N, C-alpha and C positions, 0 to 999 in steps of 0.2 A: 429424530432426524427424518428428512424426506428420503424417498428411494425405496429399495436400493437401486443403484445404477450398476450395470455390469462392468467388469474390468474391460476397458476399451470403449466404454459407452460415452454418451454425450450429455452434458448438462446445459440447459438453456435457462437463463434467469433474467428477470426484469429487476434492476437494482434501484434503490432509493439513494438520494444524495447522502453523503457520508458525514460531513463535519457540521457546518453551521446550523442546518435544520435541527438535527438531534441536539446540538449544543443549547438551543433555546427551547427545547422540549424536555422539561425536567423529569417526566415519567420514564424516559429512556435512561437506563443505567449503564450503558456501555460506552457512551460518548459518540457512538455512531449508530446507524440503523442498517444492519447487514441482513443477508438472506438467512433462512433456516439452513443448517448444515445438511449435506447430502451424504448418505451412506453409500460407500463403494464396496461391492462384494469382493471378498478376498483380501482386503486391506486390514492388516493387524499391526499392533504396536511393534516397532522395530523394523517395519517396512518403510519404503518411501513411495511417494505418489508423483508421477509425471503428469503435469497439467499443460496441455497444448492449448494456447489461446487462439481460437479460430476467428473470432469476430468480437469487436466492441463497437457499439453504435450509440451515440448520444441521442436521447429522445427529448430531453429538456429543450424548451424554447429559450429560456433565460435562466440565469442564476445570479446570486449575489455572494460576495465574500469580502474579506479584509483582515487587517491585523486587529487582534482582540486585546481586551483586558477583562479581568474578573472582579466585579464589584464585591466589596467586603460584605459578608453576612449571608450570601446566597448559596452556600454549600457547606457540607460537613467534610472539610479537609481537601476536597477535590471537586471542582465544578463540573468536570466531565462525568464523574461517576456517582456523586452524591449531592445532587442539587437539592436545595431546600427553599421554602418560602420563609423569609425572616419575619414576616408579619404574624403568621399563625404557627410557625415552627413545624410545618409539615415537610417531611422528607419525601422526595420524589412526588411532589404534588401533581394532581391532575390539573391541566390548564386549558385555557381556550384563548382565542384571538378576538380582541376588540379593536377595530380600526387598524391603523398602520403606525409604523415608527417603533423606536426602541422600548416603548412601554406597552406595546400591543399585546404581549403574552401575559395573561392574568390568571391568578390562582382561582380554581373553582370553589375552594373553601372560603376564602376571605375577600376575593375580588381585587386584590392588590397586584401590581406588576411583579413578575418574577423574572429576573434576568441574571442567570449565572454568568453570562458573558455580555459584553458590550463591544460594539464595533468602534475602534479608535480611528481608523482610516479605512474606508471601504468603498465598494463600487457595485453597481448592478450592470450586468452584461447581457446583451441579446445576441443570439447566434443566427447566422444566415441559414437559408434553407438547405444548403449542401453540407452544413456543419463543418465548414472549413475555417471560417473566421468569426470573430465577434467584435462588437463595438460597445464600449461602456456608455451608460446613459446619463444625461443631465437630470437634475432634481425632478422636474415635472414628469418626465418619462418614467423615471424610477417609481414615482408615486402612483402613476397610472397602472404600472405592472403590479405594484404591491396590492392594489385593490382586487386583483384577480390572480393572486399568487399561485394557487394550486394549479390553475390552468397552465401558467407559464413554466412552473416547475415540473409538470408532467409526472406527478408522484404516482407510483404503483398503487393499485387498488387497496392493498392492505397496509400501506404506509400510515404511521400515526404521528409523524413529525409535523411541526409547524414550519412552513417554508420560510427560509431566511429572507426571501423576497419581501415579506411583510415589513421588514426593517427599512426598506427603500434607501440603502446607502448610495451616495452619489458624489463622493469626494474626488473622483478621478474621471471626469466625463471626457468623451470624444477620443478615447484611446482604442486603437486597433489591437486585437490579440489574436494569436494563432490558436487553432484547435488541433490537439494531438492527444486524443483520449487514451487513458490508461486506468488501471485499477489500483487504488491505494490500499485496498484490502483484498487479498487473495491468499488462501491458505487452508490449513486443516485445524480441527478443533483442539485446543489445549487439553491437557489431562487433568486440570482442575479449573473451577470457574474463574475466569479472568474477564474483565470488561473488554469488549472487542477492540476499542481504541488503545488499550493498554497491553495488547498481546504482542509486545516487543520489548527489547531490553532498555529502551530509553523511557518511553511513557510508562512502561511497567514498573520502573523504579519508584514511581510515585505511590505504588501500592505497598511498598515495604514499610511495615509498621504504621499503616494508615489508620485513622480513627473510625472507619466504616467497615461494613461486613466483608468487603473484598480484600482486606489486608492480607499480605503474604510476607514470608521471609525471603531474603535474597536467594537462599538455597531453593525454595519452592519455585520462585520465578524462573531461575535457570533450568530447573528440571522440567517444568510443565509448559512453558510457553512454546509456541511454534513460529513466532515472528511473522504472523500473517498480515500485520499492519506495517507495510514497508514504505508506502508513498514513493516508490521508485518508478520514474517515468518510463523505463524500459519494459515494465510489466504491461505490455500492450499486444495488440493482435500480431500474430506471427512469432511470438516468443514462446519458449518452453520453460516452465518453472517446475523444479523438483522441490518437494516439501516433505518434512518428516511426518510420519504417522504415529500418533501418540494415544489414540483411542480406537477401539474396534470400529471398522468402517470408515476411518479417516475423518469424516465430517467436513467435507469441502464447503467452505462458505465464501461469499463474494460481496463486495460493497465498496463504498467510498470512491466511486468512479469520478475521475477528474477530466474536465474538458481539455486541460493542458497545464503544464507546469515546467518551470526551469528547475535545474538541479538544486536540491536543498530545501524546497518549500519554505524559504526563509521568512516569509510573512507569517508562518504558522498555519496558513490555510491557503487554498487555491479555489478554482472554479469547480465546486462539487455539483454533480449533475445526476439526474436519472438517466438510465440507459439500459440497453439489452446486451447480453453477453452470451457467447457460445464457447463452451470448453469441451475438450476431450480428455478423459482421464485414463491412466495406465498404472497398474500396481507394479512396483519394483520390489520383488520379494527379498527380504533379508538385507536390504541396503539401508542401514541405520544412518540417518543424517542428524547432525547437531543443529542445523538450521537450513533455510532455503538456499537453493542453488539455481542460478538463472543462466539460460542460454539465450541471450538477447538476439534480436534481429541484427543482421549484418550492419545495417545503417545506424544502429544504436550503439555499436561498439566504439570505444575510443580509438583514435587513429593507430596508436601503437599496438593495440590488441587485435587488429584485424588480420585475417589469414594472409599470408604472403602471396603476391601475384606470381604468375608464371615467369615474368621478367625478373622479379626479385629473386625467385628461387634459382633461376639460371645463373645469375650473377653470384649468388652465394655458393652454388655448386662449383663454379669455376674457381672461386677464392679458396674453397675447401681443398680442391685438388692441388692447388698451388702449395698448400701447406700440409699435404699428405694426410688429410682427413678423409677417411673412407666413406663415411655416411653421416649425413646431417640428421638431427633430431626432427621428428615429425610432431607438429604441435597443432592445437586447436584452442579456440577461445573458451573461457569459462568465467563466470561471475559468481563469486561466493559472497553471500550476504552476512554482514556483521552488525550487531546492535549492542548498545550499551548506554549508560546514563549520559555520556559525553561522546563527541566525535572521536576523540583520541581512544577512549575505551572501546568504542565500536570498531575502530580500525584494528586494535589488538585482538578483539573477538573474531573479526573476519579473517585476519592473518592466521590465527590459531586454527580456526575451522578449516581453512584451505589446506594448511599443512597436514592436519590429521586426515582429511579426506583423501589427499593425494600421496601420502606417505613421504612427505618432505619435512625439512626443518623450517622453522619460521624465517630464519635468515635467507634461505633459498627462495621462499615465497616473496620476501621483500625485494630481492634482486630481480626476480621475474616480473613482479608488478611494476618495478621501476624501469626496466629495460624494454619490456614488451607488454605494458599494460597501463593501469591507472587506478587510483583510488577515487571513486565517484561518490558524491553525497546524495543519498536518497532523501533524507530529511534531517534537519537540525531539530533536536540536539544530538541524535545518535543512531542513524541508520546509514550504512555505507555499503558499497560494492567493492570487493577486491577482484578486479577484472584483469585477466592476463592470458597470454598464450601458454598453455600447459602441455607437457608431453602427452601425446596420445596414448603412450604405453601406460602412463599413470592414470589417465582417465579410464582406460580399459580395465586396469587392475581394480579400480574403484567401482566398476560395473556400470559406468555412465558414458562410456565412449560412444555408444551407438547414438546418443542424443546429439553429441557434437557433430558426428558424421552426417546425421540427418539434417541438422540445422544449417550446416555450412557446406553441404555437398562435397564432403571430403572422401 
């Protein structure tokens, strides 16, 4: 690990694009290209780590993305984790780029194209100087960018990926897109080797009984994962993320920055970009977490989970007095992350985690998330947020009330 950084210290990182570049770079075994983990002094297994996201800035000039397919023969069971060259049967082959287009990535050993993934329907997008909006490119412009892909991708110095811009996809030209950058990967190191893209209950399920060296059992996945790969669009500047510590020093790692995304990442991928990130870390001693807990920005909360206004509170107090209720419950927003092989299983996982954390029953969490919250989709097939107004007394009892008070000025 890098570091150490002191408890309360700051981490500044330059991150590489997460999905498509690594997906067409067979030597990368994690499916993504994330930073080295950072050791945080004082963090031990059984603790939690609070990560305050101070800044996220996109440095890429352009990127490309799209919906994918996996051609037969280019992997050993999993194209993210165990790419292979079907021509010379080399696993994780070293490759280089020749020209542009879907056959541009070629095996160093035999010279044939290696493509664990193909773009079924894709686009190239260029961002404005203020990094507020982007516009998707027609074929001629996408090809011009592809010939100078590393420049437009703004890859960090030590990045080894082939920029997906070399594919020059252009199936959806002249579309305006909003930029709202966030981190698809932010978390702590798992307690056994897991490919970074599979450090979650949905993608991680592909490792169960897999034919490659990263195979795990279901029990191992549940025990060792930290759900650092969330693709939740609320993991952005101004948010506070709590994450479990499962190895000495926590091992904070960062990556898979997205320029923007709607809930669900339903295309499988979005606008992966290089960028800079500033984080502040704080150790929470003795607070064991089953998975990540998020305190989103106020403007990222679903409407029903936002703190009540002074006017709403005044009306509620008047109604309570009318019915001889002495004191109303004080609440604050919380978002508990759940993951699983399917969205339904992820919801069950998130409901259970929220109930255990706050000393409630699952039926109570269901009611609170229905009346004062929402189930939000981070990623299909199985990352969700159980977001709701929780009793401040329960948050305090769980040792995390101070983060709600800080985030929402309570």
